[in-house]
C-alpha positions as a printed Julia matrix, in Angstrom:
289×3 Matrix{Float64}:
 -17.81  -11.5    16.61
 -16.04   -8.36   15.45
 -13.52   -7.51   12.89
 -10.4    -5.83   14.75
  -8.83   -2.94   12.28
  -5.94   -1.24   12.8
  -6.16    2.62   11.4
  -2.85    4.25   10.98
  -2.13    7.06   13.67
  -0.17   10.3    12.51
   0.15   11.41    8.72
  -2.45    9.01    7.46
  -4.94    8.94   10.11
  -7.07   11.92    8.4
  -6.65   10.52    4.81
  -7.72    7.04    6.25
 -10.66    8.42    8.04
 -11.68   10.35    5.08
 -11.43    7.37    2.97
 -13.64    5.2     5.12
 -16.22    8.17    5.05
 -16.39    7.8     1.31
 -16.76    4.42    1.54
 -19.55    4.52    3.96
 -18.14    4.25    7.31
 -18.25    7.26    9.94
 -15.02    6.8    12.24
 -14.75    9.48   15.05
 -11.31    9.78   16.81
 -11.5    11.56   20.12
  -8.24   13.26   21.25
  -6.21   11.2    23.52
  -8.04    8.09   22.82
  -6.41    5.1    20.79
 -10.07    3.6    20.15
 -11.89    5.59   17.83
 -15.6     4.7    17.39
 -17.06    3.32   13.83
 -20.73    3.2    12.79
 -20.5    -0.61   12.24
 -21.26   -2.88   15.26
 -19.32   -5.5    13.73
 -15.81   -3.46   13.58
 -13.69   -2.23   16.56
 -10.76    0.21   15.53
  -7.7     1.06   17.23
  -5.37    3.62   16.1
  -1.64    2.54   15.72
   1.32    4.0    14.06
   1.87    2.69   10.77
   5.28    1.79   11.65
   4.16   -0.83   14.34
   1.12   -1.94   12.55
   2.42   -5.16   10.65
   3.64   -6.37   13.77
   0.22   -6.19   15.75
  -1.52   -7.95   12.52
   1.22  -10.56   12.39
   0.64  -11.38   16.03
  -3.14  -11.62   15.77
  -3.61   -8.63   17.76
  -5.39   -6.9    14.98
  -7.22   -8.97   12.43
  -6.29   -6.57    9.68
  -4.51   -2.88    9.3
  -3.8    -0.32    6.7
   0.08    0.87    6.93
   2.77    1.18    3.95
   4.38   -1.57    2.08
   7.3    -0.21    3.17
   6.86   -0.83    6.81
   5.97   -4.23    6.13
   9.2    -4.81    4.42
  11.18   -2.94    7.36
   9.8    -5.26   10.16
   9.89   -8.13    8.02
   6.31   -8.98    8.88
   4.74  -12.24    7.85
   1.31  -10.84    6.84
  -1.06  -10.83    3.58
  -1.1    -7.77    1.66
  -4.76   -7.87    0.32
  -5.27   -4.88   -1.31
  -3.2    -1.79   -2.62
  -5.04    1.51   -1.48
  -3.17    4.33   -3.27
  -3.54    7.21   -1.26
  -1.16    9.12    0.74
  -0.83   12.43    2.63
  -0.32   14.81    0.51
  -1.33   13.54   -2.82
  -2.9     9.91   -4.21
   0.2     8.93   -5.91
   2.5     6.32   -4.42
   5.25    7.49   -2.81
   9.23    6.5    -2.66
  12.19    5.77   -0.17
  15.09    7.57   -2.14
  18.85    7.75   -1.54
  19.69   11.42   -1.64
  22.96   13.42   -1.16
  23.98   17.02   -1.21
  24.11   18.61   -4.62
  27.91   18.97   -5.49
  28.95   16.18   -2.97
  30.47   14.0    -5.58
  28.09   11.02   -4.35
  26.21   10.28   -7.7
  25.82    6.39   -7.2
  25.3     4.18   -4.13
  28.64    2.62   -4.71
  30.05    6.12   -3.84
  28.74    5.12   -0.15
  31.52    2.91    0.69
  32.35    3.48    4.23
  30.28    6.44    4.61
  27.43    7.16    6.78
  23.68    7.34    5.94
  21.18    8.47    8.2
  17.38    7.21    7.92
  14.09    6.01    9.38
  14.28    2.72    7.8
  17.19    1.12    8.79
  16.83   -2.72    7.92
  15.49   -1.67    4.61
  18.72    0.57    3.98
  20.92   -2.37    5.34
  19.23   -4.66    2.71
  19.82   -2.17    0.0
  23.18   -1.35    0.54
  24.05   -5.31    1.04
  22.35   -5.91   -2.43
  24.56   -3.68   -3.91
  27.66   -4.93   -2.23
  28.48   -1.59   -0.56
  29.52   -1.45    3.21
  28.29    1.96    4.98
  27.26    2.75    8.41
  23.48    3.2     8.85
  22.3     5.36   11.71
  18.64    5.78   12.79
  17.21    9.23   12.41
  14.82   10.46   14.56
  13.56   13.16   12.46
  14.48   16.2    10.26
  16.4    13.79    8.03
  17.19   16.23    5.4
  19.17   18.43    7.47
  21.72   16.09    8.64
  23.66   15.96    5.5
  26.5    16.73    5.08
  27.29   17.33    8.75
  25.88   14.27   10.34
  25.69   12.13    7.77
  27.05   11.9     4.17
  23.43   10.8     2.6
  20.0     9.83    3.68
  17.34    7.35    2.54
  14.26    9.46    3.09
  10.9     9.1     1.89
   9.28   11.76   -0.74
   6.11   12.13   -2.43
   6.99   15.14   -4.85
  10.75   15.74   -3.82
   9.84   19.7    -2.74
  11.43   19.03    0.69
  14.64   17.65   -0.5
  14.95   20.21   -3.46
  14.15   22.81   -0.65
  17.49   21.5     1.31
  19.68   21.38   -1.73
  19.57   17.35   -2.01
  19.13   15.66   -5.09
  17.84   12.16   -5.78
  20.42    9.49   -6.42
  18.42    6.33   -6.61
  15.3     4.89   -5.9
  15.15    2.47   -2.95
  11.61    1.26   -2.78
   8.42    2.54   -4.11
   5.53    2.06   -1.6
   2.01    2.57   -1.26
  -0.55    2.23    1.75
  -1.91   -1.55    1.76
  -4.56   -3.44    3.79
  -2.75   -5.96    5.42
  -4.39   -9.15    7.14
  -3.28  -12.12    9.81
  -3.08  -15.24    7.94
  -5.27  -16.96   10.15
  -8.11  -14.62    9.86
  -8.59  -14.91    6.16
  -9.4   -18.64    7.25
 -12.52  -17.44    9.13
 -15.48  -17.6     6.7
 -17.18  -14.43    8.5
 -14.08  -12.39    8.92
 -13.09  -12.99    5.35
 -16.49  -11.99    4.09
 -16.52   -8.73    6.18
 -12.78   -7.99    5.01
 -13.89   -8.35    1.08
 -16.76   -6.23    1.49
 -14.72   -3.73    3.48
 -12.14   -3.96    0.4
 -14.51   -3.5    -2.18
 -16.18   -0.41   -0.81
 -12.73    1.26   -0.06
 -11.37    0.84   -3.62
 -14.85    2.0    -5.08
 -14.4     5.01   -3.05
 -10.87    5.34   -4.62
 -11.82    4.92   -7.82
 -14.68    7.46   -7.41
 -12.07   10.14   -6.76
 -10.86   10.56  -10.59
 -14.73   10.32  -12.02
 -17.72   12.38  -12.21
 -21.31   11.76  -13.16
 -22.48   13.75  -16.01
 -26.22   14.34  -16.81
 -27.75   16.5   -19.93
 -30.65   16.72  -22.17
 -30.15   16.63  -25.84
 -32.43   16.72  -28.88
 -33.27   12.76  -29.98
 -32.16   13.91  -33.56
 -28.82   14.6   -32.26
 -28.39   11.63  -29.9
 -25.9     9.88  -32.14
 -23.66   12.85  -32.05
 -23.52   13.35  -28.54
 -22.9     9.53  -27.94
 -19.79    9.87  -30.37
 -18.36   12.64  -28.34
 -18.07   10.36  -25.22
 -15.1     7.77  -24.8
 -15.91    4.86  -26.97
 -15.87    2.48  -24.02
 -18.74    4.49  -22.35
 -22.4     3.93  -22.75
 -24.54    6.19  -21.47
 -27.98    5.67  -19.91
 -30.78    7.04  -21.96
 -34.06    8.2   -20.66
 -37.04    9.64  -22.51
 -38.61   12.9   -21.41
 -42.36   14.4   -21.49
 -41.24   15.82  -24.8
 -40.59   13.49  -27.06
 -37.96   15.51  -29.03
 -35.59   15.29  -26.53
 -33.55   12.44  -24.1
 -31.87   12.74  -20.84
 -28.34   11.19  -21.16
 -26.4     9.74  -17.73
 -22.79    8.73  -17.97
 -19.71    8.44  -15.59
 -16.67    9.78  -17.04
 -12.98   10.33  -15.82
 -12.5    14.05  -14.62
  -9.56   14.54  -16.93
 -12.02   14.12  -19.96
 -15.06   16.3   -18.65
 -13.33   19.96  -19.3
 -13.13   18.85  -23.25
 -16.46   17.02  -23.49
 -18.92   19.54  -21.64
 -18.23   22.54  -24.11
 -18.55   20.4   -27.33
 -21.74   18.85  -25.92
 -23.02   22.73  -25.25
 -21.97   23.59  -28.75
 -24.06   20.55  -30.03
 -27.37   22.16  -28.41
 -27.22   20.33  -25.05
 -29.14   21.67  -22.28
 -29.24   21.2   -18.5
 -25.68   19.71  -18.3
 -24.91   18.84  -14.83
 -21.99   17.31  -13.39
 -21.86   15.79   -9.82
 -19.21   13.95   -7.75
 -19.31   10.56   -6.75
 -18.45    8.74   -3.44
 -18.02    5.14   -5.02
 -17.57    3.7    -8.38
 -17.59   -0.01   -8.97
 -16.99   -0.98  -12.62
């Protein structure tokens, strides 16, 4: 028995393969092949565009797949969203589908789109958004370079953005957020009723999420005089309980603690001032609370 997994082809492909690597799975994608190899004999991989993933998972061709929540909504697919995996092609932040128009166009809200034309890649999502606001407008599918279509080919666009830099570069301003989305692991309804596959999926999700959790954490080790141990512990976040080990010199101890990267820059200098020695910071590939 094998678990059939859909890996998103395109902009998310490299980031997804890197995530699996950090989770302990080596995926090798060969050029012109849609069937990457993976170093787990119980898993089969297939490269599928994120836009189509939900349809193939819903039909049972794939057991699970990784895609955007937005494409599940766009396709109206009846699948299970089992886990949120917050990563994207440029950053690890959530991304948004936004309504944008040319600066100074006079379009300041969705209501200003009555009778106008919108270019987008997510036609169904856009039509639903307009309907929810009681606006009638023409929605045209955009095959790419959506930002350059206003004002010559469309009055506004609904486009995905992580930072908004591409929109600003084309003199566009964001009017509204249509949908906030992130990468999700989806599953076919029948698959989770299979005891073996469900257990395999649960273990996979745990490892993928542990790899994501590890992105923002590092391990810290250092030696400190035993007499200053309490002072060193007080420098750490109150929820962190370090591992304390004895050394050959009874006057010194070794501490090991996992910290968020954002606090390390403040703590390490203070540990040094306290007399800590051999301070070592090391990256993590997985972190499970």
